[in-house]
HTML snippet that shows the backbone in 3Dmol.js (N, CA, C, O; Angstrom):
<script src="https://3Dmol.org/build/3Dmol-min.js"></script>
<div id="view" style="width:600px;height:400px;position:relative"></div>
<script>
const pdb = `
ATOM      1  N   MET A   1       6.336  12.250  -5.994  1.00  0.00           N
ATOM      2  CA  MET A   1       5.787  11.719  -4.770  1.00  0.00           C
ATOM      3  C   MET A   1       6.946  11.138  -3.951  1.00  0.00           C
ATOM      4  O   MET A   1       7.815  10.459  -4.498  1.00  0.00           O
ATOM      5  N   ASP A   2       6.956  11.397  -2.682  1.00  0.00           N
ATOM      6  CA  ASP A   2       8.024  10.998  -1.768  1.00  0.00           C
ATOM      7  C   ASP A   2       7.854   9.545  -1.315  1.00  0.00           C
ATOM      8  O   ASP A   2       6.741   9.104  -1.029  1.00  0.00           O
ATOM      9  N   LEU A   3       8.961   8.809  -1.253  1.00  0.00           N
ATOM     10  CA  LEU A   3       8.903   7.405  -0.822  1.00  0.00           C
ATOM     11  C   LEU A   3       8.388   7.258   0.611  1.00  0.00           C
ATOM     12  O   LEU A   3       7.660   6.313   0.915  1.00  0.00           O
ATOM     13  N   ASN A   4       8.758   8.176   1.478  1.00  0.00           N
ATOM     14  CA  ASN A   4       8.269   8.110   2.866  1.00  0.00           C
ATOM     15  C   ASN A   4       6.755   8.259   2.921  1.00  0.00           C
ATOM     16  O   ASN A   4       6.082   7.565   3.683  1.00  0.00           O
ATOM     17  N   TYR A   5       6.228   9.165   2.110  1.00  0.00           N
ATOM     18  CA  TYR A   5       4.783   9.367   2.053  1.00  0.00           C
ATOM     19  C   TYR A   5       4.084   8.107   1.556  1.00  0.00           C
ATOM     20  O   TYR A   5       3.064   7.692   2.105  1.00  0.00           O
ATOM     21  N   VAL A   6       4.641   7.508   0.518  1.00  0.00           N
ATOM     22  CA  VAL A   6       4.061   6.275  -0.031  1.00  0.00           C
ATOM     23  C   VAL A   6       4.087   5.172   1.022  1.00  0.00           C
ATOM     24  O   VAL A   6       3.116   4.429   1.170  1.00  0.00           O
ATOM     25  N   PHE A   7       5.181   5.065   1.745  1.00  0.00           N
ATOM     26  CA  PHE A   7       5.277   4.059   2.809  1.00  0.00           C
ATOM     27  C   PHE A   7       4.206   4.284   3.880  1.00  0.00           C
ATOM     28  O   PHE A   7       3.553   3.336   4.317  1.00  0.00           O
ATOM     29  N   LEU A   8       4.030   5.523   4.296  1.00  0.00           N
ATOM     30  CA  LEU A   8       3.013   5.821   5.314  1.00  0.00           C
ATOM     31  C   LEU A   8       1.610   5.552   4.795  1.00  0.00           C
ATOM     32  O   LEU A   8       0.754   5.074   5.540  1.00  0.00           O
ATOM     33  N   CYS A   9       1.371   5.850   3.541  1.00  0.00           N
ATOM     34  CA  CYS A   9       0.064   5.521   2.951  1.00  0.00           C
ATOM     35  C   CYS A   9      -0.152   4.007   2.966  1.00  0.00           C
ATOM     36  O   CYS A   9      -1.251   3.529   3.247  1.00  0.00           O
ATOM     37  N   GLY A  10       0.909   3.264   2.661  1.00  0.00           N
ATOM     38  CA  GLY A  10       0.812   1.809   2.699  1.00  0.00           C
ATOM     39  C   GLY A  10       0.504   1.304   4.096  1.00  0.00           C
ATOM     40  O   GLY A  10      -0.274   0.365   4.265  1.00  0.00           O
ATOM     41  N   LEU A  11       1.100   1.911   5.078  1.00  0.00           N
ATOM     42  CA  LEU A  11       0.826   1.543   6.466  1.00  0.00           C
ATOM     43  C   LEU A  11      -0.640   1.800   6.823  1.00  0.00           C
ATOM     44  O   LEU A  11      -1.308   0.949   7.411  1.00  0.00           O
ATOM     45  N   MET A  12      -1.121   2.975   6.460  1.00  0.00           N
ATOM     46  CA  MET A  12      -2.512   3.325   6.782  1.00  0.00           C
ATOM     47  C   MET A  12      -3.500   2.439   6.006  1.00  0.00           C
ATOM     48  O   MET A  12      -4.560   2.095   6.528  1.00  0.00           O
ATOM     49  N   TRP A  13      -3.165   2.078   4.795  1.00  0.00           N
ATOM     50  CA  TRP A  13      -4.013   1.219   3.980  1.00  0.00           C
ATOM     51  C   TRP A  13      -4.041  -0.208   4.536  1.00  0.00           C
ATOM     52  O   TRP A  13      -5.106  -0.802   4.706  1.00  0.00           O
ATOM     53  N   ASN A  14      -2.852  -0.743   4.813  1.00  0.00           N
ATOM     54  CA  ASN A  14      -2.765  -2.132   5.252  1.00  0.00           C
ATOM     55  C   ASN A  14      -3.236  -2.349   6.680  1.00  0.00           C
ATOM     56  O   ASN A  14      -3.901  -3.345   6.967  1.00  0.00           O
ATOM     57  N   ARG A  15      -2.912  -1.454   7.557  1.00  0.00           N
ATOM     58  CA  ARG A  15      -3.245  -1.654   8.959  1.00  0.00           C
ATOM     59  C   ARG A  15      -4.669  -1.229   9.299  1.00  0.00           C
ATOM     60  O   ARG A  15      -5.351  -1.893  10.079  1.00  0.00           O
ATOM     61  N   TYR A  16      -5.111  -0.124   8.713  1.00  0.00           N
ATOM     62  CA  TYR A  16      -6.405   0.459   9.100  1.00  0.00           C
ATOM     63  C   TYR A  16      -7.438   0.478   7.981  1.00  0.00           C
ATOM     64  O   TYR A  16      -8.590   0.851   8.207  1.00  0.00           O
ATOM     65  N   GLY A  17      -7.039   0.084   6.787  1.00  0.00           N
ATOM     66  CA  GLY A  17      -7.977   0.074   5.672  1.00  0.00           C
ATOM     67  C   GLY A  17      -8.454   1.460   5.269  1.00  0.00           C
ATOM     68  O   GLY A  17      -9.555   1.612   4.740  1.00  0.00           O
ATOM     69  N   GLN A  18      -7.629   2.470   5.517  1.00  0.00           N
ATOM     70  CA  GLN A  18      -8.017   3.840   5.208  1.00  0.00           C
ATOM     71  C   GLN A  18      -8.104   4.015   3.682  1.00  0.00           C
ATOM     72  O   GLN A  18      -7.105   3.907   2.970  1.00  0.00           O
ATOM     73  N   GLU A  19      -9.308   4.283   3.211  1.00  0.00           N
ATOM     74  CA  GLU A  19      -9.568   4.350   1.778  1.00  0.00           C
ATOM     75  C   GLU A  19      -8.740   5.434   1.086  1.00  0.00           C
ATOM     76  O   GLU A  19      -8.212   5.200  -0.001  1.00  0.00           O
ATOM     77  N   GLU A  20      -8.619   6.585   1.681  1.00  0.00           N
ATOM     78  CA  GLU A  20      -7.846   7.674   1.076  1.00  0.00           C
ATOM     79  C   GLU A  20      -6.386   7.262   0.858  1.00  0.00           C
ATOM     80  O   GLU A  20      -5.783   7.608  -0.158  1.00  0.00           O
ATOM     81  N   ALA A  21      -5.833   6.531   1.804  1.00  0.00           N
ATOM     82  CA  ALA A  21      -4.463   6.052   1.668  1.00  0.00           C
ATOM     83  C   ALA A  21      -4.354   5.062   0.512  1.00  0.00           C
ATOM     84  O   ALA A  21      -3.355   5.052  -0.207  1.00  0.00           O
ATOM     85  N   GLY A  22      -5.368   4.237   0.335  1.00  0.00           N
ATOM     86  CA  GLY A  22      -5.389   3.309  -0.793  1.00  0.00           C
ATOM     87  C   GLY A  22      -5.388   4.042  -2.123  1.00  0.00           C
ATOM     88  O   GLY A  22      -4.706   3.632  -3.063  1.00  0.00           O
ATOM     89  N   TRP A  23      -6.152   5.125  -2.205  1.00  0.00           N
ATOM     90  CA  TRP A  23      -6.171   5.917  -3.436  1.00  0.00           C
ATOM     91  C   TRP A  23      -4.841   6.604  -3.686  1.00  0.00           C
ATOM     92  O   TRP A  23      -4.438   6.782  -4.835  1.00  0.00           O
ATOM     93  N   GLU A  24      -4.163   6.989  -2.624  1.00  0.00           N
ATOM     94  CA  GLU A  24      -2.826   7.574  -2.790  1.00  0.00           C
ATOM     95  C   GLU A  24      -1.847   6.528  -3.323  1.00  0.00           C
ATOM     96  O   GLU A  24      -0.956   6.855  -4.107  1.00  0.00           O
ATOM     97  N   LEU A  25      -2.009   5.280  -2.904  1.00  0.00           N
ATOM     98  CA  LEU A  25      -1.171   4.209  -3.450  1.00  0.00           C
ATOM     99  C   LEU A  25      -1.456   4.010  -4.937  1.00  0.00           C
ATOM    100  O   LEU A  25      -0.538   3.783  -5.724  1.00  0.00           O
ATOM    101  N   VAL A  26      -2.721   4.094  -5.315  1.00  0.00           N
ATOM    102  CA  VAL A  26      -3.076   3.993  -6.733  1.00  0.00           C
ATOM    103  C   VAL A  26      -2.419   5.127  -7.510  1.00  0.00           C
ATOM    104  O   VAL A  26      -1.894   4.916  -8.603  1.00  0.00           O
ATOM    105  N   ARG A  27      -2.451   6.319  -6.947  1.00  0.00           N
ATOM    106  CA  ARG A  27      -1.801   7.465  -7.590  1.00  0.00           C
ATOM    107  C   ARG A  27      -0.291   7.217  -7.719  1.00  0.00           C
ATOM    108  O   ARG A  27       0.316   7.546  -8.737  1.00  0.00           O
ATOM    109  N   ALA A  28       0.298   6.636  -6.679  1.00  0.00           N
ATOM    110  CA  ALA A  28       1.730   6.351  -6.697  1.00  0.00           C
ATOM    111  C   ALA A  28       2.076   5.281  -7.731  1.00  0.00           C
ATOM    112  O   ALA A  28       3.150   5.324  -8.331  1.00  0.00           O
ATOM    113  N   ILE A  29       1.188   4.337  -7.937  1.00  0.00           N
ATOM    114  CA  ILE A  29       1.401   3.294  -8.941  1.00  0.00           C
ATOM    115  C   ILE A  29       1.508   3.909 -10.335  1.00  0.00           C
ATOM    116  O   ILE A  29       2.159   3.349 -11.217  1.00  0.00           O
ATOM    117  N   ARG A  30       0.879   5.042 -10.526  1.00  0.00           N
ATOM    118  CA  ARG A  30       0.910   5.747 -11.819  1.00  0.00           C
ATOM    119  C   ARG A  30       2.062   6.739 -11.930  1.00  0.00           C
ATOM    120  O   ARG A  30       2.159   7.461 -12.923  1.00  0.00           O
ATOM    121  N   SER A  31       2.928   6.784 -10.934  1.00  0.00           N
ATOM    122  CA  SER A  31       4.045   7.730 -10.905  1.00  0.00           C
ATOM    123  C   SER A  31       5.057   7.443 -12.012  1.00  0.00           C
ATOM    124  O   SER A  31       5.188   6.311 -12.477  1.00  0.00           O
ATOM    125  N   ALA A  32       5.759   8.480 -12.416  1.00  0.00           N
ATOM    126  CA  ALA A  32       6.831   8.323 -13.391  1.00  0.00           C
ATOM    127  C   ALA A  32       8.092   7.736 -12.746  1.00  0.00           C
ATOM    128  O   ALA A  32       8.961   7.210 -13.441  1.00  0.00           O
ATOM    129  N   ASP A  33       8.187   7.827 -11.432  1.00  0.00           N
ATOM    130  CA  ASP A  33       9.360   7.334 -10.697  1.00  0.00           C
ATOM    131  C   ASP A  33       9.231   5.825 -10.487  1.00  0.00           C
ATOM    132  O   ASP A  33       8.292   5.377  -9.829  1.00  0.00           O
ATOM    133  N   PRO A  34      10.159   5.034 -11.035  1.00  0.00           N
ATOM    134  CA  PRO A  34      10.048   3.575 -10.905  1.00  0.00           C
ATOM    135  C   PRO A  34      10.158   3.081  -9.456  1.00  0.00           C
ATOM    136  O   PRO A  34       9.562   2.059  -9.116  1.00  0.00           O
ATOM    137  N   ASP A  35      10.898   3.776  -8.609  1.00  0.00           N
ATOM    138  CA  ASP A  35      11.002   3.370  -7.204  1.00  0.00           C
ATOM    139  C   ASP A  35       9.675   3.581  -6.476  1.00  0.00           C
ATOM    140  O   ASP A  35       9.255   2.742  -5.680  1.00  0.00           O
ATOM    141  N   VAL A  36       9.031   4.691  -6.753  1.00  0.00           N
ATOM    142  CA  VAL A  36       7.724   4.978  -6.150  1.00  0.00           C
ATOM    143  C   VAL A  36       6.708   3.942  -6.619  1.00  0.00           C
ATOM    144  O   VAL A  36       5.933   3.421  -5.817  1.00  0.00           O
ATOM    145  N   ARG A  37       6.711   3.644  -7.913  1.00  0.00           N
ATOM    146  CA  ARG A  37       5.783   2.633  -8.448  1.00  0.00           C
ATOM    147  C   ARG A  37       5.995   1.276  -7.797  1.00  0.00           C
ATOM    148  O   ARG A  37       5.034   0.623  -7.390  1.00  0.00           O
ATOM    149  N   ALA A  38       7.245   0.848  -7.696  1.00  0.00           N
ATOM    150  CA  ALA A  38       7.543  -0.471  -7.124  1.00  0.00           C
ATOM    151  C   ALA A  38       7.097  -0.557  -5.672  1.00  0.00           C
ATOM    152  O   ALA A  38       6.503  -1.554  -5.261  1.00  0.00           O
ATOM    153  N   LEU A  39       7.378   0.478  -4.895  1.00  0.00           N
ATOM    154  CA  LEU A  39       6.973   0.481  -3.493  1.00  0.00           C
ATOM    155  C   LEU A  39       5.450   0.468  -3.375  1.00  0.00           C
ATOM    156  O   LEU A  39       4.891  -0.275  -2.568  1.00  0.00           O
ATOM    157  N   ALA A  40       4.790   1.284  -4.173  1.00  0.00           N
ATOM    158  CA  ALA A  40       3.325   1.348  -4.118  1.00  0.00           C
ATOM    159  C   ALA A  40       2.703   0.000  -4.469  1.00  0.00           C
ATOM    160  O   ALA A  40       1.772  -0.442  -3.795  1.00  0.00           O
ATOM    161  N   TRP A  41       3.202  -0.656  -5.513  1.00  0.00           N
ATOM    162  CA  TRP A  41       2.676  -1.976  -5.881  1.00  0.00           C
ATOM    163  C   TRP A  41       2.861  -2.969  -4.736  1.00  0.00           C
ATOM    164  O   TRP A  41       1.947  -3.725  -4.405  1.00  0.00           O
ATOM    165  N   ALA A  42       4.040  -2.962  -4.141  1.00  0.00           N
ATOM    166  CA  ALA A  42       4.323  -3.900  -3.047  1.00  0.00           C
ATOM    167  C   ALA A  42       3.401  -3.657  -1.859  1.00  0.00           C
ATOM    168  O   ALA A  42       2.869  -4.604  -1.281  1.00  0.00           O
ATOM    169  N   LEU A  43       3.213  -2.409  -1.500  1.00  0.00           N
ATOM    170  CA  LEU A  43       2.387  -2.079  -0.340  1.00  0.00           C
ATOM    171  C   LEU A  43       0.905  -2.292  -0.610  1.00  0.00           C
ATOM    172  O   LEU A  43       0.168  -2.731   0.273  1.00  0.00           O
ATOM    173  N   PHE A  44       0.471  -1.985  -1.812  1.00  0.00           N
ATOM    174  CA  PHE A  44      -0.939  -2.138  -2.144  1.00  0.00           C
ATOM    175  C   PHE A  44      -1.365  -3.597  -2.057  1.00  0.00           C
ATOM    176  O   PHE A  44      -2.470  -3.899  -1.606  1.00  0.00           O
ATOM    177  N   GLY A  45      -0.496  -4.495  -2.486  1.00  0.00           N
ATOM    178  CA  GLY A  45      -0.817  -5.917  -2.492  1.00  0.00           C
ATOM    179  C   GLY A  45      -0.739  -6.588  -1.135  1.00  0.00           C
ATOM    180  O   GLY A  45      -1.242  -7.699  -0.970  1.00  0.00           O
ATOM    181  N   GLN A  46      -0.121  -5.940  -0.162  1.00  0.00           N
ATOM    182  CA  GLN A  46       0.042  -6.569   1.153  1.00  0.00           C
ATOM    183  C   GLN A  46      -1.260  -6.719   1.914  1.00  0.00           C
ATOM    184  O   GLN A  46      -1.386  -7.638   2.724  1.00  0.00           O
ATOM    185  N   ARG A  47      -2.224  -5.858   1.686  1.00  0.00           N
ATOM    186  CA  ARG A  47      -3.480  -5.912   2.447  1.00  0.00           C
ATOM    187  C   ARG A  47      -4.159  -7.269   2.302  1.00  0.00           C
ATOM    188  O   ARG A  47      -4.595  -7.857   3.292  1.00  0.00           O
ATOM    189  N   GLU A  48      -4.249  -7.759   1.083  1.00  0.00           N
ATOM    190  CA  GLU A  48      -4.872  -9.061   0.850  1.00  0.00           C
ATOM    191  C   GLU A  48      -4.058 -10.178   1.496  1.00  0.00           C
ATOM    192  O   GLU A  48      -4.629 -11.106   2.069  1.00  0.00           O
ATOM    193  N   LEU A  49      -2.747 -10.099   1.410  1.00  0.00           N
ATOM    194  CA  LEU A  49      -1.874 -11.096   2.032  1.00  0.00           C
ATOM    195  C   LEU A  49      -2.064 -11.114   3.546  1.00  0.00           C
ATOM    196  O   LEU A  49      -2.138 -12.185   4.148  1.00  0.00           O
ATOM    197  N   LEU A  50      -2.142  -9.944   4.159  1.00  0.00           N
ATOM    198  CA  LEU A  50      -2.347  -9.868   5.605  1.00  0.00           C
ATOM    199  C   LEU A  50      -3.700 -10.449   6.003  1.00  0.00           C
ATOM    200  O   LEU A  50      -3.811 -11.108   7.037  1.00  0.00           O
ATOM    201  N   LYS A  51      -4.730 -10.209   5.189  1.00  0.00           N
ATOM    202  CA  LYS A  51      -6.050 -10.767   5.487  1.00  0.00           C
ATOM    203  C   LYS A  51      -6.024 -12.291   5.421  1.00  0.00           C
ATOM    204  O   LYS A  51      -6.642 -12.959   6.250  1.00  0.00           O
ATOM    205  N   ARG A  52      -5.319 -12.837   4.450  1.00  0.00           N
ATOM    206  CA  ARG A  52      -5.225 -14.298   4.337  1.00  0.00           C
ATOM    207  C   ARG A  52      -4.491 -14.905   5.513  1.00  0.00           C
ATOM    208  O   ARG A  52      -4.904 -15.936   6.044  1.00  0.00           O
ATOM    209  N   ARG A  53      -3.397 -14.268   5.925  1.00  0.00           N
ATOM    210  CA  ARG A  53      -2.639 -14.775   7.069  1.00  0.00           C
ATOM    211  C   ARG A  53      -3.469 -14.724   8.346  1.00  0.00           C
ATOM    212  O   ARG A  53      -3.406 -15.646   9.160  1.00  0.00           O
ATOM    213  N   ALA A  54      -4.236 -13.672   8.529  1.00  0.00           N
ATOM    214  CA  ALA A  54      -5.091 -13.550   9.718  1.00  0.00           C
ATOM    215  C   ALA A  54      -6.143 -14.645   9.715  1.00  0.00           C
ATOM    216  O   ALA A  54      -6.451 -15.207  10.766  1.00  0.00           O
ATOM    217  N   ALA A  55      -6.699 -14.958   8.548  1.00  0.00           N
ATOM    218  CA  ALA A  55      -7.703 -16.012   8.443  1.00  0.00           C
ATOM    219  C   ALA A  55      -7.098 -17.382   8.763  1.00  0.00           C
ATOM    220  O   ALA A  55      -7.762 -18.232   9.355  1.00  0.00           O
ATOM    221  N   ASP A  56      -5.850 -17.591   8.374  1.00  0.00           N
ATOM    222  CA  ASP A  56      -5.176 -18.870   8.637  1.00  0.00           C
ATOM    223  C   ASP A  56      -4.921 -19.069  10.122  1.00  0.00           C
ATOM    224  O   ASP A  56      -4.940 -20.197  10.614  1.00  0.00           O
ATOM    225  N   VAL A  57      -4.683 -17.973  10.840  1.00  0.00           N
ATOM    226  CA  VAL A  57      -4.402 -18.054  12.272  1.00  0.00           C
ATOM    227  C   VAL A  57      -5.653 -18.409  13.055  1.00  0.00           C
ATOM    228  O   VAL A  57      -5.588 -19.112  14.063  1.00  0.00           O
ATOM    229  N   HIS A  58      -6.800 -17.914  12.583  1.00  0.00           N
ATOM    230  CA  HIS A  58      -8.062 -18.151  13.300  1.00  0.00           C
ATOM    231  C   HIS A  58      -8.636 -19.419  12.813  1.00  0.00           C
ATOM    232  O   HIS A  58      -9.702 -19.830  13.271  1.00  0.00           O
TER     233      HIS A  58
END
`;
const viewer = $3Dmol.createViewer("view");
viewer.addModel(pdb, "pdb");
viewer.setStyle({}, {cartoon: {color: "spectrum"}});
viewer.zoomTo();
viewer.render();
</script>
């Protein structure tokens, strides 16, 4: 799995909540490539962090 693809999936998941992109991140988390796994974990967890920050602003 390509790092650029994982990054774009993270963008679509975090910004738009696109479910398919979230599943691609889950698939990336299971990758044999440690760089892909690390990026996927980081991006997957950002959605909740962004929601908390938005709630704090309002």
